[in-house]
C-alpha positions, -999 to +999 in steps of 0.1 A: -573+235-848-569+201-871-597+195-895-586+165-913-572+129-903-587+122-870-589+086-878-557+079-893-541+096-859-562+075-838-551+047-855-517+054-857-520+056-821-536+023-816-565+035-799-594+017-822-604-011-813-638-018-832-655+004-851-685+006-878-687+009-913-693+049-923-670+062-892-642+072-916-667+092-937-684+108-906-646+119-892-639+130-930-653+163-925-652+186-893-686+189-870-692+155-862-704+153-821-693+122-804-699+108-767-685+084-736-705+076-707-687+078-674-699+059-648-703+078-616-700+048-589-668+063-575-659+102-565-628+100-594-617+090-625-587+068-627-560+065-653-576+037-674-604+063-683-577+084-702-578+066-729-615+073-738-609+108-724-581+113-747-601+100-777-625+128-770-592+155-769-585+141-806-616+147-819-623+182-803-585+188-819-599+181-852-627+199-852-656+177-840-678+185-805-673+160-775-702+149-750-695+140-719-723+118-703-722+113-665-741+084-660-767+103-629-792+077-639-778+046-655-749+050-620-779+042-598-781+009-619-746-002-628-728-013-657-725-056-658-698-050-682-664-068-671-675-073-637-682-106-620-709-098-594-734-073-590-726-040-579-739-021-548-763+001-556-754+040-543-779+064-532-791+095-552-770+119-527-742+097-536-743+097-574-749+138-573-715+143-556-696+117-575-709+135-610-700+166-597-662+155-591-663+137-621-671+167-642-648+187-625-618+163-636-634+161-673-628+200-678-590+199-672-591+180-704-619+196-727-625+228-740-656+244-732-660+273-752-656+281-792-671+260-823-662+228-808-669+238-773-672+204-754-704+197-736-715+177-705-748+156-700-759+139-672-784+109-681-802+115-648-822+146-669-845+124-685-841+091-673-852+098-637-882+111-655-888+084-675-922+063-671-916+023-669-944+012-685-936+036-710-898+027-713-907-011-716-935-001-745-914+021-765-877+007-758-878-030-747-904-038-772-871-035-798-849-061-781-854-101-777-840-117-745-820-141-772-804-106-786-793-093-750-782-130-742-756-127-770-739-095-755-708-102-739-717-081-711-746-103-701-733-135-717-699-134-695-726-133-660-749-163-664-732-186-650-727-163-619-763-148-625-772-113-631-800-095-617-828-078-639-818-042-628-782-052-644-798-070-671-816-035-681-787-016-683-779-023-718-816-007-725-807+027-705-777+030-725-792+022-758-817+050-752-789+078-739-775+071-776-809+081-790-816+106-765-783+125-774-787+119-810-820+139-806-809+166-783-773+175-797-769+159-829-747+130-815-740+108-841-708+083-827-705+068-790-676+056-780-663+034-752-641+006-740-641-020-760-662-046-731-687-018-745-692-029-782-725-048-770-744-019-756-732+008-784-742-016-808-775-021-793-777+022-789-771+019-829-800-003-836-821+013-815-817+047-832-824+027-869-853+011-858-871+042-838-853+074-857-846+056-887-813+073-885-779+062-888-753+063-861-719+045-853-697+033-829-660+032-822-643+016-791-601+014-778-585-016-765-585-026-731-547-013-713-526-041-701-490-042-697-464-061-711-458-080-679-494-089-677-503-067-648-536-048-648-528-012-661-532+017-632-531-007-607-503-007-578-491-021-545-515+009-531-540+003-554-561+016-581-542+054-594-568+082-594-570+114-609-582+129-579-549+146-558-564+134-528-570+099-532-534+093-554-510+123-546-492+141-577-460+124-567-469+089-565-492+099-601-458+110-614-437+078-600-465+056-617-459+068-655-418+068-646-421+034-634-433+021-671-416-006-683-396+001-715-417-025-737-449+001-730-430+034-728-440+041-768-475+028-766-486+048-738-468+078-752-495+073-782-522+068-759-517+094-732-502+123-747-505+146-776-467+144-786-466+145-821-452+114-845-417+125-849-409+130-811-427+099-800-404+080-823-373+098-810-383+092-773-386+052-786-353+052-800-337+067-769-356+037-748-340+012-771-303+029-772-295+045-735-327+025-715-309+033-681-314+070-687-353+063-688-360+096-712-391+082-727-407+074-692-396+107-682-413+127-709-445+105-703-446+114-665-442+148-670-468+152-697-496+130-678-489+149-648-492+181-662-520+178-679-539+159-652-527+183-621-512+214-637-476+225-640-471+236-600-480+199-593-458+185-616-432+211-603-438+201-568-441+161-580-399+164-596-389+184-563-401+151-545-388+127-567-356+145-565-352+147-530-364+109-526-340+095-555-314+124-564-291+149-544-318+173-544-316+194-509-344+196-489-341+235-483-348+239-525-385+221-517-416+245-526-448+246-500-464+225-527-437+201-525-436+200-488-471+193-492-466+162-511-438+151-489-463+155-456-488+128-477-456+104-487-435+107-456-445+098-418-453+131-409-461+149-375-463+181-360-447+190-328-446+217-303-410+233-300-407+221-264-407+184-274-377+184-292-357+210-278-324+204-261-333+202-222-323+237-211-318+251-244-341+271-269-316+275-299-308+236-305-329+206-312-319+170-295-311+145-323-328+117-300-359+134-302-366+144-333-360+105-344-386+095-317-414+124-326-410+116-361-416+076-358-378+064-367-372+055-336-390+040-311-377+048-281-343+068-267-324+036-267-333+029-300-323+066-314-291+068-298-281+032-312-288+048-348-268+082-337-240+062-326-242+038-358-235+068-385-271+063-397-292+097-387-296+127-411-309+164-404-326+179-436-303+152-457-270+162-437-254+135-419-250+139-381-220+120-361-223+106-329-208+135-312-236+163-328-266+151-306-279+187-304-281+207-337-286+243-340-324+253-345-319+279-370-296+255-393-318+226-389-353+243-396-363+249-434-390+272-450-424+269-430-409+250-401-402+221-415-373+197-403-367+165-424-352+136-404-333+106-417-325+069-413-303+052-437-304+062-473-340+061-482-357+063-450-369+098-441-396+114-420-411+150-420-416+171-387-430+204-384-421+222-357-446+249-340-480+261-353 
């Protein structure tokens, strides 16, 4: 574990956007406690959340204590920051379920044991017990409406309109900071650059009520060099939940990083040391076609989020789609991913066997049952044109019937192909 230089490390990696005076002194010695809040309005964090998670990781590696606050209470309200319309309010049950899912994801990154053990907190523990009258009297009186209107999170919503519910969010987050200072000795709040107004409100509340000093630090909002929004694909957001974004799709997201962004993303999202990152940046410049930097970025982040087995499976599926990997080499984990990424159907053996034979598959039936051909006639034309493969082995027009023993892979799978890139997966039998 490192014990000095965390601020230098964060600044070299480009992870510091704004900070209050005194942050350098606070972090010069180990033992500071810092927190980041996570909004539980969804059941999974997305790749945009990784930036602030990595801040916590770096702090813990340098001897500081990370505190991850899940907003079970504020999630009932909704943060207006970065939003143009009012959020849909969630039920208590929805927030509780989302909170549990996010906690499990955060535990992949942070060590919850040892002298700098991370802590999880849920602000529902104190916010739901608050009396409205007490809150307005003890907290609301320290903020003028004019002060709140100057904050970007509120100012940006004035034309579209903002409800009193979301207008009050800033005060609730400020109260969280004060409560965490009292409970866990937290003196530093972290967040995205759009959270600066909420963070400074908490600093002001702590100064006024407790007469204590506290600090804030924000990270930049990530954008790509081409101007596209980070973490968005044609399929939508890239989630940390493997059920919503498969490890293969997750791996491919990072592998498709533009050359101009690789160095920056290696600094942001990995723990690779500076010499290694600079060497990878040089490789991207000298031989961009090899995509060495993208590959290392994809491997590192996928391993951290989904684990080594999922990474290996994602690489296998990638090798299957875009390389020369034979489907017989696919692991059970890779087949599980392929089921999600390619058209998949489970069929009884009788539906794909040749007429009068239990030892051969009818290729035309494989094509229609997999959905690669709509009719037997279309399947026959594909076969005659030479565009059909079974388990990546091209099938000639004269080979309409293929041996079951040679065509069935581990687990009862058969990979049917149309052209060079169009594949479907069948599972024959139980």
